[in-house]
Steps between C-alpha positions, in 0.01 A plus 500: 500500500330526164632378167508800272422403137436775244153460348469762225163360389601135466223391740226650283654345186521159669136526605386583145701209358349260755144613418573458131639153560185398689279619211708313240494178705123531539451513122751222435321276748192493278700347218712273720336170395570564130869600544791271424711365788802705380310829520361404840854433629622841378211676672565313830872592491420867428249511787747344746780740399266800535381383841852446633610840371200667659556335837870595494410858420246523778739347754774746405285789616271338754695605804514867420129574531418810698779454750255434784543124449877516469702357784731746671798273547864600512703368208871459462718797424693526176827683454539704187728246335276378218574627152313806384218424264407169662188443706564622854847630410650846530286783372626809328389771737358819352725801549474617865395849592812547710806317631309301763467129566156387390245248620230399253204296625282342233163384622128566480242678711288188562782253564501416873879490557524816287260672740731402786788665313320832446549657848861381507573673169330819620712502816823442310415775254443752781777391735774478238398789278810635331691178569286234331268509202195278559258419217189282482367371169153344478553243226130425472406860435814582302625174348726680251687675783588165654615324181861631502557337839413147377335387822327166550320555830363786705602664714859521378754746643802602292801676651704738281814690589537871426633427150191297408662156526275229638649354818234261623137397458258328733161338438227514765440706811817672629494667841642843572782355705580243232514777240729718710709195587537416131615855416758470777610161369536650153729767642256789467495727805162671538555627853747773411707402803619170649277365776673441832439151637336478842640204686646411836724196522584535870301659787589857588443409866467167675176394669564569868226271630603167660468207266237328714295821494458499119234290330654250259222556246391865506789673682249632754568538872451189713328578829534300818137379490461439127818304439473185288785250479565223250779269607740398227786252489762776519312810613153609599285731290359802684170644374290794615151345487296189425425655160869510410516139616250409229686707241810302598291182497384562141857580391618147572491192281407289805301737724367228731848452645506863615168463682638229724793714619325839523413672825302816577503731801212495749362857503444481880806327644750570223601134498549289187238235418483260203327671211283198423354477856448872567167683477466816294281808526432605142360852445517802269654842548336829394623453139365147473840333529503181710652504848617180667589446866631166628410343837610190682146360511147562379376617840754787508407597143128498588561720802683754283216481248263643763712818499527533123328372187616201302473125471693231681665256259715193536807443281307341212240778499772766495684310229194501275451874553864593440545286189165589341645786290818440303727695271402443137865459403696330779210351702608659830241577767385864483258737665313693228559818703876457453500376141476644148162431332538342157221484242543229238346570158195685634355195676719349771650669804799388702784656702873546485675467835744768381527734206729270302284194563197700385669545161595132511133401478521585128784250463335226701158523334622614155221757498467879496467658844440831676693561822418756768783578740590778742805722504713367788568858614184700440231232470385646167341248263698364204323305225676273252338320206657232282431374149665188360779510756584869461401813690194644327408775747662671797351762727674720588742483207791585731454192718805280558573172680753421770648152461626420848803278474862418575778549247740209462872544424431407138262796472179295493210590726303255711162584653485567874138389519147624457504746791792691344324587172311825438344736247531878503316770308831664412875463529498789748270306737727196473805706595318648800396151609860380469613782729255370762606136451880498516514119528313445171699365206394454140452702184240702317351338190229605257162329513585337168819354643317381811236323290759355261687343791184302579395421143835333425460246784444137405198306637740319734637829632150639549402186694790566737455877516546651847564163658779546751832456325347530154369858489512652148 
């Protein structure tokens, strides 16, 4: 944000005064030896006072500059509770053109966070034409137009009701979803009709597959020759592949314990063998996704290798391969082909093991990100950008998130895990997907709500994210 002092020529005046002061001091210096100590003291005091005043003046406006050097950080929001006439308090809004709620954004064309606001304001103006009055004021080009609003920083958004009363003001970048959420919080309905919630607390049909035929991690089918078992104290975990074993492995606080009690299925005999002593044929399918087959010994794996491409690996070699790529939020093992690419502030790339974890990278790293995900129904690409912990861009604009979860008796939702989360390009696609997945439970949330659920997590909660028993 940029501080927004009003100049009105003071800079030029200050410069002239400083030049004059330098000239006077130069002439006084010539007569310095002949001056009395009292006169010298007065001159020194005057010079110090002038210097301090000049430095204070420069510092008061140093951060405004051209806006290109201004940091685009999100500041705290301020309710319209300060007395009118005070700095940052309620402004007397000019008479509206009609009985509409009004959003006024005060910024500047060269201010970086203001530039981020521009497309959002344009969208709101078009989408809510006739329901919301949206105005942008460039306070650098038209300083007089911004004076009645008594702002301290740019950008500043001010919310007015239809009568012209200020309801709320916010300093800094404010995302589209945050703006619409604030209007809703203020009791202003811009939709024209109440939105029906999309949620499913209980399955519409039970999963008919046998329990030992469903993968504990991904809900996929468990075949007779790809079954992986992890023996527990009370029950055994059934997984559909060695890859899901490593996802499970990286979801534990003490993964080494799981290795010792895990077994895989020999692809030839169908018998169980200890995971740590088996040999593995590691290859790639036509899409570049890894394929892993387990064998009782290296000789059997080498024989199979003659029929198909790949490399024979022992447990440690497979372990290195499987754990080489991790989720940037929860640290689970991922295949890039299954994950959501995440770009971090134009320089670093990582992955989210699911759509929600992809958004969580912003919370873990405290940096702006760009997420690329696919519609769980159609496969169409969805792109989400963040700025200072809020949604800054969303393509398409209609995209929504599905927060897979279980609803407790007290009404609170708990996540059902990474494999139950999804993005959709529209609410209609989500509803079609729900029809095809009768066992799915959860609720639809906006991208802003999905991101906010991650941004509010504490460092301790993030450290335990997606660990079994602690999923958030």
